[in-house]
C-alpha positions as a Python dict, from the first residue, in 0.01 Angstrom:
ca = {
    (1, 'X'): (0, 0, 0),
    (2, 'X'): (-44, 379, -146),
    (3, 'X'): (282, 403, -2),
    (4, 'X'): (491, 200, -204),
    (5, 'X'): (291, 234, -498),
    (6, 'X'): (377, 639, -522),
    (7, 'X'): (762, 522, -447),
    (8, 'X'): (727, 294, -770),
    (9, 'X'): (577, 553, -963),
    (10, 'X'): (815, 799, -849),
    (11, 'X'): (1152, 584, -959),
    (12, 'X'): (978, 516, -1313),
    (13, 'X'): (906, 863, -1412),
    (14, 'X'): (1311, 985, -1334),
    (15, 'X'): (1318, 1060, -1722),
    (16, 'X'): (1023, 1217, -1787),
    (17, 'X'): (1009, 1562, -1914),
    (18, 'X'): (1082, 1812, -1660),
    (19, 'X'): (782, 2101, -1642),
    (20, 'X'): (838, 2449, -1746),
    (21, 'X'): (951, 2639, -1410),
    (22, 'X'): (1232, 2406, -1412),
    (23, 'X'): (1362, 2502, -1747),
    (24, 'X'): (1555, 2829, -1778),
    (25, 'X'): (1509, 3056, -2089),
    (26, 'X'): (1910, 3122, -2104),
    (27, 'X'): (1999, 3050, -2451),
    (28, 'X'): (2235, 2751, -2559),
    (29, 'X'): (2623, 2804, -2523),
    (30, 'X'): (2792, 2792, -2891),
    (31, 'X'): (2962, 2466, -2998),
    (32, 'X'): (3321, 2602, -2908),
    (33, 'X'): (3178, 2682, -2523),
    (34, 'X'): (2996, 2385, -2501),
    (35, 'X'): (3330, 2128, -2603),
    (36, 'X'): (3507, 2370, -2319),
    (37, 'X'): (3238, 2324, -2016),
    (38, 'X'): (3292, 1926, -2107),
    (39, 'X'): (3669, 2003, -2090),
    (40, 'X'): (3629, 2120, -1739),
    (41, 'X'): (3333, 1897, -1643),
    (42, 'X'): (3678, 1605, -1718),
    (43, 'X'): (3961, 1758, -1575),
    (44, 'X'): (3746, 1797, -1231),
    (45, 'X'): (3625, 1474, -1212),
    (46, 'X'): (4022, 1329, -1277),
    (47, 'X'): (4139, 1573, -1021),
    (48, 'X'): (3850, 1500, -771),
    (49, 'X'): (3918, 1130, -813),
    (50, 'X'): (4292, 1138, -719),
    (51, 'X'): (4229, 1374, -411),
    (52, 'X'): (3898, 1190, -261),
    (53, 'X'): (3993, 1117, 72),
    (54, 'X'): (3833, 752, 292),
    (55, 'X'): (3489, 803, 355),
    (56, 'X'): (3238, 622, 472),
    (57, 'X'): (2818, 690, 421),
    (58, 'X'): (2511, 499, 396),
    (59, 'X'): (2354, 353, 117),
    (60, 'X'): (1942, 287, 104),
    (61, 'X'): (1852, 46, -199),
    (62, 'X'): (1499, -38, -242),
    (63, 'X'): (1387, -319, -396),
    (64, 'X'): (1067, -370, -678),
    (65, 'X'): (993, -678, -875),
    (66, 'X'): (743, -747, -1156),
    (67, 'X'): (582, -1058, -1079),
    (68, 'X'): (362, -1260, -1396),
    (69, 'X'): (50, -1462, -1300),
    (70, 'X'): (221, -1823, -1217),
    (71, 'X'): (58, -2171, -1138),
    (72, 'X'): (204, -2410, -948),
    (73, 'X'): (-58, -2744, -959),
    (74, 'X'): (-363, -2628, -789),
    (75, 'X'): (-229, -2307, -670),
    (76, 'X'): (-250, -1986, -882),
    (77, 'X'): (-73, -1673, -827),
    (78, 'X'): (-234, -1330, -1050),
    (79, 'X'): (-17, -1070, -1174),
    (80, 'X'): (177, -823, -958),
    (81, 'X'): (245, -528, -1145),
    (82, 'X'): (575, -292, -1007),
    (83, 'X'): (595, -351, -652),
    (84, 'X'): (825, -271, -372),
    (85, 'X'): (1004, -655, -200),
    (86, 'X'): (1154, -453, 45),
    (87, 'X'): (1489, -212, 121),
    (88, 'X'): (1860, -270, 290),
    (89, 'X'): (2052, 5, 406),
    (90, 'X'): (2457, -124, 442),
    (91, 'X'): (2752, 88, 532),
    (92, 'X'): (3013, 147, 218),
    (93, 'X'): (3330, 241, 279),
    (94, 'X'): (3535, 441, 35),
    (95, 'X'): (3940, 303, 73),
    (96, 'X'): (4215, 434, -141),
    (97, 'X'): (4017, 426, -428),
    (98, 'X'): (3841, 110, -393),
    (99, 'X'): (3449, 69, -285),
    (100, 'X'): (3397, -162, -9),
    (101, 'X'): (3074, -302, 194),
    (102, 'X'): (3074, -342, 548),
    (103, 'X'): (2942, -652, 565),
    (104, 'X'): (2868, -578, 981),
    (105, 'X'): (2652, -277, 909),
    (106, 'X'): (2422, -427, 703),
    (107, 'X'): (1995, -371, 764),
    (108, 'X'): (1791, -577, 563),
    (109, 'X'): (1436, -611, 528),
    (110, 'X'): (1439, -783, 189),
    (111, 'X'): (1383, -1161, 417),
    (112, 'X'): (1602, -1439, 143),
    (113, 'X'): (1947, -1250, 110),
    (114, 'X'): (2114, -866, 134),
    (115, 'X'): (2241, -945, -213),
    (116, 'X'): (1893, -1006, -413),
    (117, 'X'): (1794, -789, -676),
    (118, 'X'): (2019, -504, -896),
    (119, 'X'): (2366, -477, -744),
    (120, 'X'): (2532, -119, -755),
    (121, 'X'): (2878, -10, -733),
    (122, 'X'): (3077, 337, -815),
    (123, 'X'): (2864, 569, -628),
    (124, 'X'): (3102, 779, -475),
    (125, 'X'): (3344, 836, -766),
    (126, 'X'): (3445, 550, -980),
    (127, 'X'): (3124, 518, -1211),
    (128, 'X'): (3207, 901, -1317),
    (129, 'X'): (3518, 790, -1491),
    (130, 'X'): (3323, 511, -1656),
    (131, 'X'): (3062, 747, -1758),
    (132, 'X'): (3292, 1025, -1918),
    (133, 'X'): (3512, 743, -2062),
    (134, 'X'): (3206, 563, -2214),
    (135, 'X'): (3053, 891, -2299),
    (136, 'X'): (3351, 1016, -2482),
    (137, 'X'): (3365, 741, -2713),
    (138, 'X'): (2973, 748, -2826),
    (139, 'X'): (2685, 1057, -2809),
    (140, 'X'): (2713, 1288, -2566),
    (141, 'X'): (2525, 1618, -2706),
    (142, 'X'): (2405, 1951, -2543),
    (143, 'X'): (2041, 1945, -2387),
    (144, 'X'): (1956, 2234, -2239),
    (145, 'X'): (2014, 2456, -1954),
    (146, 'X'): (1779, 2411, -1626),
    (147, 'X'): (1725, 2622, -1249),
    (148, 'X'): (1874, 2467, -967),
    (149, 'X'): (1963, 2628, -646),
    (150, 'X'): (1859, 2966, -780),
    (151, 'X'): (2088, 2958, -1050),
    (152, 'X'): (2113, 2740, -1406),
    (153, 'X'): (2314, 2422, -1439),
    (154, 'X'): (2401, 2260, -1828),
    (155, 'X'): (2250, 1953, -1912),
    (156, 'X'): (2408, 1701, -2135),
    (157, 'X'): (2263, 1391, -2244),
    (158, 'X'): (2432, 1060, -2354),
    (159, 'X'): (2335, 747, -2513),
    (160, 'X'): (2629, 431, -2485),
    (161, 'X'): (2565, 107, -2682),
    (162, 'X'): (2695, -198, -2586),
    (163, 'X'): (2974, -243, -2783),
    (164, 'X'): (3135, 51, -2614),
    (165, 'X'): (3018, 55, -2281),
    (166, 'X'): (3232, -22, -1970),
    (167, 'X'): (2897, -33, -1742),
    (168, 'X'): (2876, -411, -1620),
    (169, 'X'): (2466, -498, -1464),
    (170, 'X'): (2490, -794, -1180),
    (171, 'X'): (2142, -936, -1079),
    (172, 'X'): (2121, -1194, -817),
    (173, 'X'): (1976, -1425, -918),
    (174, 'X'): (1841, -1622, -1235),
    (175, 'X'): (1696, -1947, -1252),
    (176, 'X'): (1933, -2261, -1400),
    (177, 'X'): (1787, -2565, -1404),
    (178, 'X'): (1709, -2663, -1029),
    (179, 'X'): (1956, -2363, -883),
    (180, 'X'): (2025, -2009, -947),
    (181, 'X'): (2315, -1844, -1109),
    (182, 'X'): (2390, -1473, -1065),
    (183, 'X'): (2339, -1275, -1388),
    (184, 'X'): (2636, -1033, -1503),
    (185, 'X'): (2633, -848, -1870),
    (186, 'X'): (2799, -570, -2026),
    (187, 'X'): (2486, -305, -2093),
    (188, 'X'): (2430, -25, -2316),
    (189, 'X'): (2298, 262, -2148),
    (190, 'X'): (2200, 618, -2195),
    (191, 'X'): (2167, 927, -1914),
    (192, 'X'): (2246, 1292, -1841),
    (193, 'X'): (2531, 1483, -1672),
    (194, 'X'): (2505, 1847, -1515),
    (195, 'X'): (2759, 2054, -1511),
    (196, 'X'): (2783, 2346, -1269),
    (197, 'X'): (2873, 2676, -1432),
    (198, 'X'): (2940, 2836, -1124),
    (199, 'X'): (3240, 2588, -1080),
    (200, 'X'): (3328, 2544, -1419),
    (201, 'X'): (3386, 2912, -1549),
    (202, 'X'): (3353, 2877, -1906),
    (203, 'X'): (3039, 2703, -1958),
    (204, 'X'): (2785, 3012, -1987),
}
């Protein structure tokens, strides 16, 4: 239980401010250099996606739930804050620019269904293209330099409103009368993009 609590704490602390030791004192580049850096990042993604080879990888998903208190007849279920429900390990194939799930390579510790909870796709490249297209039409601003692997990487922050988003959230499942429905919706989102100046020479 302690291990599960720490896993949940780590997942909810992803966007907390970094400690000073991980920040770089390097001054921010001027606006022209910031724009050039982003242009090179976009060109890299487009070039990479067009030449990405067929591959396969193992994807592990950990499912969490936040269960409110519930009373059913004479049975009362107490409130359970964020806790781990189980995990799913699956083999994901990348073939001809598309991701495919190898259903023969699924190991599921969530007893009800391998598709339970939030469903994710695009990790091997497509999501990068969606992110950059949405960010170009929304808010994408310089944030800071960050220390990484003995050097510095450039961090940009973005915020994409729902009206300009192409990021679809899929969740299984939500109650609907006597049954359940798959939930799908375009969602607003925010995040960070990291650009390595060792690869993109005009970032510094």
